[in-house]
N, C-alpha and C positions, 0 to 999 in steps of 0.2 A: 644152759648157758642163755642169756636173755639177750634178745636182738635188737636193735632200735630202728625205727623210721624213718626215714628222709625226714617226716613232719618232723618227728621228737628233737633229730639233730637239729635242724634249722631253728626248733624254739630254743633249745640249750643256747646256741651260737646267739641268736638274739637278747638273751636273758643276759649274755657277756659283755653286750655291746650296747654305746648309747651313742647319739649326736653330740655333738658340742654345740651351745648353743650360741657362739661367738660366730662360727663360719659355717656348721650344718654338718661337718665330714665325721663320718662313721670313728668311735674311739673307743677305747675298755671301758665298763662300768667303772671300775675303779681308778679309772686313770684322775689325776690330780692337776694334771696340763696338760694341753691340746697340740699335737706333735704336729697338726697344722699350719694352724696359727697363731701357735705359740700363749694363751692365754689362758689363765689358771682356771680349771672348771669347780676347783674348792673355793666358796666362799671368803675360809678363812688366814688362805693362802695369797688372796689378792691384795694387792698395796694400799694403801689408803691413798687418797686424793693428792694432788700435788699441794704442798706446802703454800702457804700464802707469802707473798712478797713481803717483806718488812721495809725497805726503802726503794725507791724510784731513780735508776741509773740519773735520767733528765735532768730531777731536782736537787740529787748531788751536783752534779756538775754545774746547776745556775749558781746553786748556793757558794759554790766554791771559785766560781767565776765571780760572783762580785764582792763576796768576803772572803780572803782568802782563810780557809781553815771554816767556812761556813758547812760544808758537806758532811766535814767530821762530825759537827756539832748536831745537823741533821741526821745523821747516822747513831747518834747518841755516845759520841764519844767528845765531850766536850774537852778534855784535856789537849790531847792532840790537836783541836780545831784551833785553842789558844796558842798551842806551841806554833803551830803553822801561821799563824797570824803574826805571831813576833816574828819570825825567821823571814817571811816573807816581806815585813814593814821594814825590817834591819836591810835586807837586800835594796830594798826600792829606795832606804835612806842613803845608801851608800854611792849605787851608780843604778841605771835603768835596767841592763841588760841581767844583772843578777838576780833583782826582782822580778822580772817578767820570766825565768826562767825558775825561780823558785814556785811561782807562784803556776806554773802551768806543773811543774812535780806536784803540789800539793792538790790538784785537780784529778791527777793522775791515781795520787796514792786513796784518795777520796773514793775514788770510783772503784777499787779493788776492793774484792770481799766476797761471800757469797750472800746473795739477798735474801736469800730466806733463813738463815741462824741469827743475822745480827739484826 
């Protein structure tokens, strides 16, 4: 039978372990994700950087406030923008309150949506 010394056992254990690059805690060498900090140790599994924002909500709100439907047009939805422009203009034509109400609704709907996909 083969006997192992403490030094050999320690060396075998050290070969199976490594330190996390993010939190410096000891994890298994085969680990794909650190159990302490949650970071991916395998570069292939790391997520890409956050996608770039396609439109600015402040700009959308300002365009919609100045011109009903302007925020939709800025976001690349010209048909919706022109429809909102017509609806709000008709609302203002009949009475002030429906026009203001439709104008606010058009601003809210212009702001709804994912900033990175559209």
